[in-house]
Backbone and ligand atoms as CSV (ligand in chain L), in Angstrom:
chain,resi,resn,atom,element,x,y,z
A,1,MET,N,N,-27.265,-257.924,290.669
A,1,MET,CA,C,-27.302,-259.439,290.203
A,1,MET,C,C,-28.653,-259.553,289.569
A,2,LYS,N,N,-29.792,-258.821,289.863
A,2,LYS,CA,C,-31.121,-259.317,289.262
A,2,LYS,C,C,-31.143,-258.695,287.785
A,3,ALA,N,N,-30.500,-257.507,287.675
A,3,ALA,CA,C,-30.206,-256.872,286.300
A,3,ALA,C,C,-29.415,-257.857,285.485
A,4,PHE,N,N,-28.391,-258.561,285.938
A,4,PHE,CA,C,-27.644,-259.588,285.129
A,4,PHE,C,C,-28.385,-260.722,284.734
A,5,ALA,N,N,-29.409,-261.292,285.707
A,5,ALA,CA,C,-29.929,-262.357,285.416
A,5,ALA,C,C,-31.047,-262.095,284.321
A,6,LYS,N,N,-31.640,-260.973,284.377
A,6,LYS,CA,C,-32.626,-260.411,283.365
A,6,LYS,C,C,-31.886,-260.503,282.119
A,7,LEU,N,N,-30.778,-259.879,282.067
A,7,LEU,CA,C,-30.063,-259.694,280.735
A,7,LEU,C,C,-29.760,-261.149,280.050
A,8,GLY,N,N,-29.372,-262.023,281.051
A,8,GLY,CA,C,-29.081,-263.312,280.537
A,8,GLY,C,C,-30.312,-264.088,280.021
A,9,VAL,N,N,-31.483,-263.763,280.669
A,9,VAL,CA,C,-32.635,-264.386,280.092
A,9,VAL,C,C,-32.956,-263.865,278.787
A,10,ALA,N,N,-32.657,-262.581,278.584
A,10,ALA,CA,C,-32.965,-261.820,277.086
A,10,ALA,C,C,-32.101,-262.467,276.220
A,11,ILE,N,N,-30.909,-262.613,276.603
A,11,ILE,CA,C,-29.984,-262.987,275.418
A,11,ILE,C,C,-30.337,-264.640,275.121
A,12,LEU,N,N,-30.859,-265.208,276.191
A,12,LEU,CA,C,-31.040,-266.616,275.850
A,12,LEU,C,C,-32.323,-266.633,274.840
A,13,MET,N,N,-33.421,-265.903,275.093
A,13,MET,CA,C,-34.510,-265.613,274.484
A,13,MET,C,C,-34.193,-265.203,272.995
A,14,GLY,N,N,-33.373,-264.334,272.867
A,14,GLY,CA,C,-33.012,-263.665,271.494
A,14,GLY,C,C,-32.371,-265.092,270.878
A,15,GLY,N,N,-31.470,-265.720,271.564
A,15,GLY,CA,C,-30.829,-266.805,270.760
A,15,GLY,C,C,-31.701,-267.943,270.258
A,16,ALA,N,N,-32.953,-268.128,271.183
A,16,ALA,CA,C,-33.744,-269.132,270.626
A,16,ALA,C,C,-34.578,-268.649,269.550
A,17,ALA,N,N,-34.992,-267.321,269.508
A,17,ALA,CA,C,-35.680,-266.607,268.374
A,17,ALA,C,C,-34.829,-266.810,267.122
A,18,ALA,N,N,-33.564,-266.574,267.143
A,18,ALA,CA,C,-32.658,-266.758,266.036
A,18,ALA,C,C,-32.574,-268.034,265.557
A,19,LEU,N,N,-32.613,-269.151,266.295
A,19,LEU,CA,C,-32.469,-270.319,265.966
A,19,LEU,C,C,-33.833,-270.858,265.384
A,20,ALA,N,N,-34.990,-270.419,265.881
A,20,ALA,CA,C,-36.327,-270.641,265.401
A,20,ALA,C,C,-36.374,-270.146,264.022
A,21,SER,N,N,-35.847,-268.931,263.771
A,21,SER,CA,C,-36.036,-268.365,262.250
A,21,SER,C,C,-35.159,-269.008,261.550
A,22,ALA,N,N,-33.978,-269.607,261.810
A,22,ALA,CA,C,-33.101,-270.286,261.191
A,22,ALA,C,C,-33.881,-271.765,260.604
A,23,GLN,N,N,-34.534,-272.373,261.640
A,23,GLN,CA,C,-35.242,-273.569,261.294
A,23,GLN,C,C,-36.194,-273.232,260.325
A,24,ASP,N,N,-36.984,-272.214,260.545
A,24,ASP,CA,C,-38.201,-271.812,259.536
A,24,ASP,C,C,-37.629,-271.627,258.111
A,25,HIS,N,N,-36.453,-271.078,258.162
A,25,HIS,CA,C,-35.623,-270.710,256.739
A,25,HIS,C,C,-35.502,-271.949,256.045
A,26,GLN,N,N,-35.031,-273.122,256.847
A,26,GLN,CA,C,-34.593,-274.405,256.159
A,26,GLN,C,C,-35.808,-275.108,255.841
A,27,HIS,N,N,-36.845,-274.977,256.610
A,27,HIS,CA,C,-38.096,-275.575,256.225
A,27,HIS,C,C,-38.628,-274.943,254.842
A,28,ALA,N,N,-38.657,-273.679,254.859
A,28,ALA,CA,C,-38.951,-272.990,253.568
A,28,ALA,C,C,-38.124,-273.521,252.317
A,29,ALA,N,N,-36.890,-273.429,252.505
A,29,ALA,CA,C,-36.003,-273.988,251.451
A,29,ALA,C,C,-36.298,-275.488,251.074
A,30,ARG,N,N,-36.689,-276.217,252.026
A,30,ARG,CA,C,-36.825,-277.566,251.690
A,30,ARG,C,C,-38.262,-277.639,250.922
A,31,GLY,N,N,-39.276,-276.943,251.195
A,31,GLY,CA,C,-40.429,-276.751,250.712
A,31,GLY,C,C,-40.356,-276.388,249.195
A,32,ALA,N,N,-39.328,-275.409,248.992
A,32,ALA,CA,C,-39.358,-275.096,247.564
A,32,ALA,C,C,-38.711,-276.056,246.790
A,33,ASP,N,N,-37.797,-276.823,247.223
A,33,ASP,CA,C,-37.073,-277.689,246.711
A,33,ASP,C,C,-37.943,-278.954,246.150
A,34,GLY,N,N,-38.851,-279.392,247.300
A,34,GLY,CA,C,-39.854,-280.386,246.870
A,34,GLY,C,C,-40.870,-279.940,245.886
A,35,ALA,N,N,-41.107,-278.622,245.771
A,35,ALA,CA,C,-42.063,-278.230,244.725
A,35,ALA,C,C,-41.289,-277.764,243.474
A,36,HIS,N,N,-39.969,-278.397,243.376
A,36,HIS,CA,C,-39.412,-277.793,242.105
A,36,HIS,C,C,-39.845,-278.309,240.787
A,37,GLU,N,N,-40.500,-279.425,240.760
A,37,GLU,CA,C,-41.073,-280.040,239.536
A,37,GLU,C,C,-42.085,-279.167,239.019
A,38,THR,N,N,-43.030,-279.026,239.883
A,38,THR,CA,C,-44.245,-278.174,239.498
A,38,THR,C,C,-43.937,-276.713,239.187
A,39,ALA,N,N,-42.836,-276.429,239.958
A,39,ALA,CA,C,-42.472,-274.882,239.806
A,39,ALA,C,C,-41.803,-274.433,238.439
A,40,ALA,N,N,-41.181,-275.502,237.840
A,40,ALA,CA,C,-40.431,-275.209,236.659
A,40,ALA,C,C,-41.058,-274.315,235.630
A,41,THR,N,N,-42.265,-274.759,235.566
A,41,THR,CA,C,-43.019,-273.876,234.375
A,41,THR,C,C,-43.429,-272.342,234.858
A,42,SER,N,N,-43.419,-272.042,236.030
A,42,SER,CA,C,-43.727,-270.828,236.445
A,42,SER,C,C,-42.257,-270.059,237.007
A,43,ALA,N,N,-41.323,-270.355,236.374
A,43,ALA,CA,C,-40.014,-270.017,236.621
A,43,ALA,C,C,-39.959,-268.335,236.305
A,44,ALA,N,N,-40.743,-267.840,235.392
A,44,ALA,CA,C,-40.847,-266.499,235.228
A,44,ALA,C,C,-41.211,-265.599,236.339
A,45,ALA,N,N,-42.006,-266.097,237.228
A,45,ALA,CA,C,-42.769,-265.531,238.176
A,45,ALA,C,C,-41.560,-265.446,239.583
A,46,ALA,N,N,-40.432,-266.293,239.330
A,46,ALA,CA,C,-39.491,-266.233,240.573
A,46,ALA,C,C,-38.013,-265.861,239.960
A,47,LEU,N,N,-38.072,-264.577,239.269
A,47,LEU,CA,C,-36.843,-264.019,238.777
A,47,LEU,C,C,-36.074,-263.537,240.127
A,48,THR,N,N,-34.786,-263.677,240.119
A,48,THR,CA,C,-33.770,-263.273,240.938
A,48,THR,C,C,-33.324,-261.876,240.482
A,49,GLU,N,N,-32.925,-260.996,241.448
A,49,GLU,CA,C,-32.342,-259.647,241.102
A,49,GLU,C,C,-30.770,-260.019,241.268
A,50,GLY,N,N,-30.235,-259.177,240.179
A,50,GLY,CA,C,-28.637,-259.329,240.288
A,50,GLY,C,C,-28.237,-258.059,239.808
A,51,GLU,N,N,-26.768,-257.790,239.944
A,51,GLU,CA,C,-26.080,-256.709,239.487
A,51,GLU,C,C,-24.846,-257.252,238.717
A,52,VAL,N,N,-24.615,-256.801,237.672
A,52,VAL,CA,C,-23.629,-257.169,236.812
A,52,VAL,C,C,-22.132,-256.726,237.415
A,53,ARG,N,N,-21.338,-257.713,237.604
A,53,ARG,CA,C,-19.814,-257.142,238.064
A,53,ARG,C,C,-18.925,-257.451,236.891
A,54,LYS,N,N,-19.059,-258.351,236.228
A,54,LYS,CA,C,-18.160,-258.533,234.955
A,54,LYS,C,C,-18.796,-259.547,233.897
A,55,ILE,N,N,-18.265,-259.211,232.720
A,55,ILE,CA,C,-18.986,-259.903,231.543
A,55,ILE,C,C,-17.715,-260.518,230.769
A,56,ASP,N,N,-17.897,-261.784,230.423
A,56,ASP,CA,C,-17.090,-262.460,229.655
A,56,ASP,C,C,-17.797,-263.213,228.351
A,57,LYS,N,N,-17.780,-262.419,227.366
A,57,LYS,CA,C,-18.635,-262.762,226.237
A,57,LYS,C,C,-18.121,-263.929,225.664
A,58,GLU,N,N,-16.648,-264.126,225.514
A,58,GLU,CA,C,-16.163,-265.262,224.849
A,58,GLU,C,C,-16.354,-266.611,225.549
A,59,ALA,N,N,-16.340,-266.476,226.724
A,59,ALA,CA,C,-16.767,-267.684,227.621
A,59,ALA,C,C,-18.262,-267.867,227.771
A,60,GLY,N,N,-18.997,-266.836,227.427
A,60,GLY,CA,C,-20.450,-267.192,227.783
A,60,GLY,C,C,-20.646,-267.029,229.087
A,61,LYS,N,N,-19.928,-266.035,229.894
A,61,LYS,CA,C,-20.234,-266.185,231.429
A,61,LYS,C,C,-20.399,-264.670,231.960
A,62,ILE,N,N,-20.920,-264.664,233.072
A,62,ILE,CA,C,-21.275,-263.392,233.629
A,62,ILE,C,C,-21.240,-263.482,235.076
A,63,THR,N,N,-20.475,-262.358,235.723
A,63,THR,CA,C,-20.311,-262.525,237.078
A,63,THR,C,C,-21.492,-261.461,237.781
A,64,LEU,N,N,-22.234,-262.100,238.591
A,64,LEU,CA,C,-23.369,-261.329,239.199
A,64,LEU,C,C,-23.268,-261.186,240.620
A,65,ARG,N,N,-23.581,-260.178,241.370
A,65,ARG,CA,C,-24.106,-260.218,242.687
A,65,ARG,C,C,-25.354,-260.412,242.646
A,66,HIS,N,N,-25.915,-261.688,243.310
A,66,HIS,CA,C,-27.329,-261.913,243.119
A,66,HIS,C,C,-28.037,-262.078,244.421
A,67,GLY,N,N,-29.237,-262.038,244.372
A,67,GLY,CA,C,-30.045,-262.279,245.511
A,67,GLY,C,C,-30.262,-263.853,245.736
A,68,GLU,N,N,-31.179,-264.076,246.530
A,68,GLU,CA,C,-31.521,-265.640,246.993
A,68,GLU,C,C,-31.936,-266.335,245.498
A,69,ILE,N,N,-31.404,-267.320,245.196
A,69,ILE,CA,C,-32.009,-268.079,243.906
A,69,ILE,C,C,-32.871,-269.080,244.523
A,70,LYS,N,N,-34.138,-269.192,244.701
A,70,LYS,CA,C,-34.935,-270.110,245.562
A,70,LYS,C,C,-34.925,-271.397,244.790
A,71,ASN,N,N,-34.989,-271.634,243.465
A,71,ASN,CA,C,-35.170,-272.852,242.790
A,71,ASN,C,C,-33.759,-273.667,242.933
A,72,LEU,N,N,-32.750,-272.886,243.006
A,72,LEU,CA,C,-31.490,-273.748,243.317
A,72,LEU,C,C,-30.975,-273.684,244.706
A,73,ASN,N,N,-31.941,-273.256,245.789
A,73,ASN,CA,C,-31.543,-273.298,247.043
A,73,ASN,C,C,-30.282,-272.427,247.318
A,74,MET,N,N,-30.204,-271.428,246.744
A,74,MET,CA,C,-28.753,-270.746,246.883
A,74,MET,C,C,-28.884,-269.428,247.477
A,75,ALA,N,N,-28.014,-269.259,248.439
A,75,ALA,CA,C,-28.400,-267.943,249.174
A,75,ALA,C,C,-27.672,-266.756,248.360
A,76,ALA,N,N,-27.814,-265.511,248.734
A,76,ALA,CA,C,-27.200,-264.423,247.973
A,76,ALA,C,C,-25.829,-264.354,247.984
A,77,MET,N,N,-25.125,-264.038,246.891
A,77,MET,CA,C,-23.817,-264.118,246.810
A,77,MET,C,C,-23.288,-263.525,245.530
A,78,THR,N,N,-21.834,-263.286,245.378
A,78,THR,CA,C,-21.328,-262.925,244.040
A,78,THR,C,C,-20.777,-264.108,243.357
A,79,MET,N,N,-21.241,-264.367,242.260
A,79,MET,CA,C,-20.431,-265.626,241.512
A,79,MET,C,C,-20.769,-265.471,240.145
A,80,VAL,N,N,-19.949,-266.321,239.388
A,80,VAL,CA,C,-19.928,-266.462,237.858
A,80,VAL,C,C,-21.106,-267.295,237.566
A,81,LEU,N,N,-21.788,-266.890,236.457
A,81,LEU,CA,C,-22.829,-267.835,236.022
A,81,LEU,C,C,-22.588,-267.997,234.475
A,82,ARG,N,N,-23.038,-269.180,233.966
A,82,ARG,CA,C,-23.141,-269.352,232.420
A,82,ARG,C,C,-24.338,-268.662,232.071
A,83,VAL,N,N,-24.414,-268.225,230.738
A,83,VAL,CA,C,-25.640,-267.879,230.026
A,83,VAL,C,C,-26.026,-268.795,229.133
A,84,GLN,N,N,-27.190,-269.077,228.941
A,84,GLN,CA,C,-27.709,-270.085,227.945
A,84,GLN,C,C,-27.439,-269.848,226.365
A,85,ASP,N,N,-27.421,-268.465,226.210
A,85,ASP,CA,C,-27.212,-267.933,224.811
A,85,ASP,C,C,-26.323,-266.469,225.036
A,86,PRO,N,N,-25.095,-266.675,224.522
A,86,PRO,CA,C,-24.162,-265.420,224.550
A,86,PRO,C,C,-24.617,-264.163,224.183
A,87,ALA,N,N,-25.723,-264.316,223.437
A,87,ALA,CA,C,-26.280,-262.980,222.821
A,87,ALA,C,C,-26.897,-262.105,224.111
A,88,MET,N,N,-27.280,-263.006,225.061
A,88,MET,CA,C,-27.763,-262.359,226.394
A,88,MET,C,C,-26.979,-261.333,226.838
A,89,LEU,N,N,-25.781,-261.498,226.741
A,89,LEU,CA,C,-24.511,-260.607,227.307
A,89,LEU,C,C,-24.635,-259.208,226.617
A,90,ASP,N,N,-25.073,-259.249,225.406
A,90,ASP,CA,C,-25.079,-257.997,224.548
A,90,ASP,C,C,-26.012,-256.945,225.023
A,91,GLN,N,N,-27.021,-257.322,225.917
A,91,GLN,CA,C,-28.067,-256.447,226.542
A,91,GLN,C,C,-27.583,-255.631,227.677
A,92,VAL,N,N,-26.603,-256.180,228.260
A,92,VAL,CA,C,-26.194,-255.800,229.684
A,92,VAL,C,C,-24.771,-255.196,229.856
A,93,GLN,N,N,-24.566,-254.220,230.714
A,93,GLN,CA,C,-23.151,-253.786,230.991
A,93,GLN,C,C,-22.924,-253.945,232.315
A,94,VAL,N,N,-21.478,-253.924,232.730
A,94,VAL,CA,C,-21.055,-253.716,234.107
A,94,VAL,C,C,-21.856,-252.695,234.976
A,95,GLY,N,N,-22.483,-253.038,236.007
A,95,GLY,CA,C,-23.111,-252.158,236.915
A,95,GLY,C,C,-24.687,-252.116,236.470
A,96,ASP,N,N,-25.232,-252.691,235.635
A,96,ASP,CA,C,-26.591,-252.908,235.386
A,96,ASP,C,C,-27.203,-253.741,236.372
A,97,LYS,N,N,-28.460,-253.387,236.715
A,97,LYS,CA,C,-29.254,-254.381,237.564
A,97,LYS,C,C,-30.220,-255.114,236.595
A,98,LEU,N,N,-30.198,-256.362,236.979
A,98,LEU,CA,C,-31.271,-256.985,236.230
A,98,LEU,C,C,-31.941,-258.130,237.100
A,99,ARG,N,N,-33.001,-259.020,236.171
A,99,ARG,CA,C,-33.616,-259.835,236.911
A,99,ARG,C,C,-33.471,-261.110,235.892
A,100,PHE,N,N,-33.005,-262.265,236.623
A,100,PHE,CA,C,-32.835,-263.448,235.808
A,100,PHE,C,C,-33.435,-264.696,236.296
A,101,ALA,N,N,-33.633,-265.716,235.455
A,101,ALA,CA,C,-34.056,-267.031,235.997
A,101,ALA,C,C,-32.810,-268.003,235.674
A,102,ALA,N,N,-32.250,-268.691,236.664
A,102,ALA,CA,C,-31.317,-269.577,236.640
A,102,ALA,C,C,-31.492,-271.096,236.905
A,103,GLU,N,N,-30.966,-271.933,236.181
A,103,GLU,CA,C,-31.087,-273.415,236.448
A,103,GLU,C,C,-29.892,-274.007,236.365
A,104,ARG,N,N,-29.627,-275.177,236.902
A,104,ARG,CA,C,-28.483,-276.051,236.788
A,104,ARG,C,C,-28.581,-276.784,235.482
A,105,VAL,N,N,-27.525,-276.572,234.681
A,105,VAL,CA,C,-27.517,-277.337,233.406
A,105,VAL,C,C,-26.244,-278.026,233.290
A,106,ASN,N,N,-26.065,-279.210,233.165
A,106,ASN,CA,C,-24.941,-280.034,233.230
A,106,ASN,C,C,-23.872,-279.723,234.516
A,107,GLY,N,N,-24.614,-279.424,235.640
A,107,GLY,CA,C,-23.836,-279.007,236.751
A,107,GLY,C,C,-23.355,-277.541,236.913
A,108,ALA,N,N,-23.653,-276.634,235.843
A,108,ALA,CA,C,-23.388,-275.441,235.894
A,108,ALA,C,C,-24.488,-274.570,236.178
A,109,VAL,N,N,-24.383,-273.608,237.065
A,109,VAL,CA,C,-25.659,-272.615,237.139
A,109,VAL,C,C,-25.619,-271.793,235.871
A,110,THR,N,N,-26.715,-271.812,235.216
A,110,THR,CA,C,-26.946,-271.116,233.707
A,110,THR,C,C,-28.188,-270.298,233.798
A,111,ILE,N,N,-27.933,-269.031,233.363
A,111,ILE,CA,C,-28.950,-268.129,233.213
A,111,ILE,C,C,-29.857,-268.555,231.846
A,112,VAL,N,N,-31.084,-268.732,232.242
A,112,VAL,CA,C,-31.932,-269.371,231.155
A,112,VAL,C,C,-32.841,-268.167,230.605
A,113,GLN,N,N,-32.993,-266.994,231.479
A,113,GLN,CA,C,-33.793,-265.975,231.222
A,113,GLN,C,C,-33.238,-264.594,231.814
A,114,MET,N,N,-33.229,-263.397,231.050
A,114,MET,CA,C,-32.678,-262.384,231.640
A,114,MET,C,C,-33.374,-261.010,231.069
A,115,GLN,N,N,-33.463,-260.157,232.118
A,115,GLN,CA,C,-34.198,-258.865,231.589
A,115,GLN,C,C,-33.565,-257.846,232.547
A,116,LYS,N,N,-33.433,-256.648,231.922
A,116,LYS,CA,C,-32.924,-255.294,232.637
A,116,LYS,C,C,-33.852,-254.939,233.655
A,117,ALA,N,N,-33.462,-254.443,234.806
A,117,ALA,CA,C,-34.478,-254.049,235.953
A,117,ALA,C,C,-34.067,-252.490,235.739
A,118,GLU,N,N,-35.309,-251.975,236.088
A,118,GLU,CA,C,-35.108,-250.346,235.952
A,118,GLU,C,C,-34.543,-249.884,237.347
L,1,CU,CU,CU,-24.742,-268.063,243.613
C-alpha cells in the first residue's frame, strides 16, 4: 500500500509540473503577442525553421513543416503558406530546409522573408 501511495503522489506531482509548464508557455506566448508592435522591426532575428514539403509556384504557395512561429502565436505544424513574392519559390526545392519570417497579410499567413538553411 505504501508503494502505491508514493506512486500516486509522484503522479500528482508530475501532473502539477506539466500544468505549471503549460501555464508558463501561455504566459510566454502572451508576452510575445504584447510585444508584437515593437518586435516587428526585429523580425529578422526571429526566423522560424521549416522544411519544404510542396511548392505551388502558380498559386504562390508553399507547404512547410515549420517550427513555432512566435510572432503569430503558432505552434509547430505542417501547413500551406503564401509567399510575398513568387520568385522566392525559385530558390528552394522540396526537401530543402529553410529559415523564414511570416506575417499575417489579409488574413493569410505569408512568408515575407526566406533563406535556405545549411
Ligand atoms: Cu502553421
